[in-house]
C-alpha positions in Angstrom: 62.5 -33.4 -10.7 61.8 -31.9 -14.2 58.7 -30.1 -15.2 56.0 -32.2 -17.0 56.2 -31.8 -20.7 52.5 -30.9 -20.9 52.9 -27.9 -18.6 53.8 -25.3 -21.3 50.8 -26.5 -23.4 48.4 -26.3 -20.4 49.8 -22.8 -19.6 49.1 -21.6 -23.1 45.5 -23.0 -23.0 44.9 -21.3 -19.7 46.1 -18.0 -21.1 43.9 -18.4 -24.1 40.9 -19.1 -21.9 41.6 -16.0 -19.9 41.7 -13.9 -23.0 38.3 -15.3 -24.2 36.6 -14.7 -20.8 34.4 -11.6 -20.7 36.0 -8.6 -19.1 35.3 -8.4 -15.4 34.1 -4.9 -14.5 36.4 -3.0 -12.2 35.1 -1.6 -9.0 33.2 1.4 -10.1 33.9 4.9 -8.8 30.3 5.9 -8.0 31.6 9.0 -6.4 32.4 10.5 -9.8 28.8 11.5 -10.5 25.2 10.8 -9.7 24.4 9.2 -13.0 26.2 6.7 -15.3 25.9 4.8 -18.5 26.8 1.1 -18.6 29.1 0.0 -21.5 28.9 -3.8 -21.6 31.6 -4.3 -24.1 34.2 -2.8 -21.8 32.5 -3.4 -18.5 32.7 0.3 -17.6 30.4 2.8 -16.0 30.8 6.2 -17.8 29.9 9.1 -15.5 27.3 11.6 -16.8 28.3 15.0 -15.6 25.1 16.8 -16.7 21.9 14.7 -16.9 19.4 15.7 -19.6 16.3 16.3 -17.4 13.9 19.0 -16.2 12.8 19.8 -12.7 10.1 17.5 -11.5 7.8 20.4 -10.7 7.7 21.2 -14.5 6.1 17.9 -15.3 2.4 18.7 -15.5 -0.6 16.5 -16.1 0.9 13.4 -14.5 0.4 14.1 -10.8 -0.5 10.5 -9.9 2.4 9.1 -11.8 4.8 11.6 -10.1 3.4 10.6 -6.7 3.9 6.9 -7.3 7.4 7.1 -8.8 8.7 9.8 -6.4 7.4 7.9 -3.4 8.9 4.6 -4.6 12.2 6.2 -5.3 12.3 8.0 -2.0 11.6 4.9 0.0 14.3 3.0 -1.9 16.9 5.8 -1.3 16.0 5.7 2.4 16.6 2.0 2.7 13.0 0.9 2.8 11.3 -1.8 0.6 10.5 -0.6 -2.9 9.4 -2.1 -6.2 10.9 -2.5 -9.6 8.8 -0.1 -11.8 7.5 -0.3 -15.4 6.4 3.0 -16.8 4.3 2.2 -19.9 2.1 4.1 -22.3 1.9 6.5 -25.2 5.0 8.0 -26.7 6.2 11.4 -25.5 4.0 11.4 -22.3 6.9 11.9 -19.9 7.9 8.4 -18.9 11.7 8.7 -19.1 11.5 12.4 -18.1 9.8 11.3 -14.9 12.4 8.7 -14.1 15.3 11.2 -14.5 13.4 14.0 -12.7 12.5 11.7 -9.7 16.1 10.6 -9.4 17.3 14.2 -9.5 14.8 15.3 -6.8 15.6 12.4 -4.4 19.3 12.5 -5.1 19.2 16.2 -4.0 17.6 15.1 -0.7 20.3 12.5 -0.1 23.6 13.7 -1.6 25.8 10.9 -2.8 23.3 8.3 -1.7 21.2 7.6 -4.9 22.8 6.7 -8.2 21.2 6.3 -11.7 22.7 3.8 -14.1 21.3 3.6 -17.7 21.6 0.3 -19.4 20.8 -0.1 -23.1 18.3 -2.7 -24.1 20.8 -4.7 -26.2 23.1 -4.9 -23.1 20.5 -6.6 -20.9 22.3 -10.0 -21.1 25.3 -8.3 -19.3 23.2 -7.5 -16.3 24.7 -10.3 -14.1 28.2 -8.7 -14.6 26.9 -5.3 -13.7 25.1 -6.5 -10.6 28.3 -8.3 -9.5 30.1 -4.9 -9.6 27.3 -3.1 -7.7 26.4 -5.8 -5.2 28.8 -4.7 -2.4 28.3 -0.9 -2.9 26.8 1.1 -0.1 25.0 3.5 -2.5 21.4 2.8 -3.6 21.3 2.3 -7.4 18.5 2.5 -9.9 19.1 0.7 -13.1 17.2 2.4 -15.9 16.4 0.9 -19.3 14.5 3.3 -21.6 12.2 2.2 -24.4 12.3 -1.5 -23.4 10.5 -3.9 -25.7 10.9 -7.3 -27.3 10.0 -8.7 -30.7 9.9 -11.9 -32.7 12.2 -14.6 -31.5 14.0 -12.3 -29.1 15.1 -14.2 -26.0 16.8 -11.3 -24.3 13.8 -11.0 -22.1 14.8 -14.3 -20.4 17.9 -12.6 -19.1 15.8 -9.8 -17.6 13.4 -12.2 -16.0 16.2 -14.0 -14.3 17.5 -10.7 -12.9 14.1 -9.5 -11.8 13.4 -12.9 -10.2 16.7 -12.7 -8.4 18.2 -16.0 -9.5 20.1 -18.0 -7.0 21.9 -15.0 -5.4 18.9 -12.7 -5.5 18.8 -9.2 -6.7 21.0 -7.0 -4.6 19.1 -5.0 -2.0 20.8 -1.9 -3.1 19.6 -2.2 -6.7 16.2 -1.4 -8.3 15.2 -1.7 -11.9 13.1 1.0 -13.7 12.0 0.5 -17.3 9.9 2.5 -19.8 8.0 1.0 -22.7 5.2 1.8 -25.1 3.8 -1.6 -24.4 2.2 -2.8 -21.1 3.5 -6.3 -21.6 6.8 -5.3 -23.3 5.9 -7.0 -26.5 3.3 -6.4 -29.3 -0.1 -8.0 -29.2 0.4 -9.8 -32.5 3.4 -11.5 -31.0 1.4 -12.7 -28.1 -1.4 -13.9 -30.3 1.0 -15.7 -32.6 2.4 -17.6 -29.6 -1.2 -18.5 -28.6 -2.0 -19.8 -32.1 1.1 -21.8 -32.9 2.3 -23.3 -29.6 1.6 -26.8 -28.5 0.4 -25.5 -25.2 -0.9 -21.9 -26.0 -1.5 -20.8 -22.4 2.0 -21.8 -21.2 3.6 -20.1 -24.2 1.8 -16.8 -23.7 2.4 -17.0 -19.9 6.1 -17.3 -20.5 6.3 -14.0 -22.4 3.6 -12.0 -20.7 4.9 -12.9 -17.2 7.9 -10.7 -17.7 5.9 -7.6 -16.9 4.6 -9.3 -13.8 8.1 -9.1 -12.4 7.6 -5.4 -12.0 5.8 -4.7 -8.8 4.8 -1.2 -9.8 3.0 -0.5 -13.1 2.5 3.2 -14.0 0.4 4.0 -17.0 0.7 7.2 -19.2 -1.7 8.6 -21.7 -1.9 11.5 -24.0 -2.7 14.8 -22.2 -6.0 16.6 -22.4 -6.0 20.3 -23.6 -6.0 21.8 -20.1 -3.0 19.7 -19.1 -1.2 20.5 -22.3 -1.7 24.3 -21.7 -0.5 23.8 -18.0 2.7 22.2 -19.2 3.4 25.1 -21.5 2.4 27.7 -18.9 4.8 26.1 -16.5 7.7 26.2 -18.9 6.9 29.8 -19.9 7.0 30.9 -16.2 10.0 28.8 -15.3 12.1 30.1 -18.2 10.7 33.6 -17.9 9.8 33.8 -21.6 8.7 37.4 -22.5 5.4 36.6 -24.0 1.8 37.0 -22.8 -0.5 34.0 -22.4 -3.0 35.4 -24.9 -0.2 35.5 -27.5 1.3 32.0 -27.0 -2.0 30.2 -26.5 -3.2 30.2 -30.1 0.3 29.3 -31.2 0.3 26.3 -28.9 -3.1 25.2 -30.3 -1.7 25.5 -33.8 1.4 23.6 -32.8 -0.5 20.6 -31.4 -2.8 20.5 -34.4 0.2 20.1 -36.8 1.6 17.4 -34.5 -1.7 15.5 -34.2 -1.2 14.9 -30.5 -0.9 16.6 -27.1 1.9 15.3 -24.9 4.8 16.5 -22.7 7.1 16.0 -25.6 5.0 18.1 -27.9 4.8 20.8 -25.3 8.5 20.8 -24.8 9.1 21.0 -28.5 6.8 24.0 -28.7 8.7 25.7 -25.9 12.0 25.2 -27.7 10.6 26.7 -30.9 9.0 29.6 -29.0 12.2 30.3 -27.0 14.2 30.2 -30.2 11.9 32.7 -31.9 12.1 35.0 -28.8 15.9 34.7 -28.6 15.9 33.2 -25.2 18.4 30.4 -24.3 16.9 27.6 -22.2 18.4 24.4 -20.7 16.9 20.9 -20.6 
């Protein structure tokens, strides 16, 4: 019996479809590091050998936020129920620093158990592929998206809603999602008001967009630091890095620094420390 004449054509069509299909992520080697960056275009997790973070004890002025995130992260690492977390608030107040510091602290308590995977905002639609690669892993994995927000006609948020809701399969028990944003509802107020004024059913249109933040069980707010907290941050850095300078000398410099920046925050304090250490000729890491 001879082969059907259409078989070569069908074979070429099948090969072409295989080439068009999105790359399937290989089974990741999560033993290579404690932190990774997800590259959606290649379906690869790139190990991060040295995470850019500070010790959690050096994060001052955010004691309640530290307690909430550290506790949630620790429960997750130990296999207990935990919530997806949205850290929102003013710029430079320590949101992403806290996520990385909390991961570092808990990962040190449970070596090899807790992994951090950063996913860029534009790669949110690839989350189902990433989850498929992580679903059968024994490690506990925090997916981290820094500076998450949506604008205009952006529909990427629908992909994230599906993941946070779990879809048909459900979010894997070994995966948690942490995000930071300057916006409590992940989108600007004027965008929400525009939906309310132009939609046929305003309440439903607004609910569709605002409800994304409701998928995060833990909301943690951040605000600009008061002066005492700002000084406590700098004092902690000066002591930790053993900078050879007396407090009465750096204090007026710190005041002048925050006046020129127009704000007091963890980021401003860290920038001052970098400038101070550079002038003192001291090398610091972080």
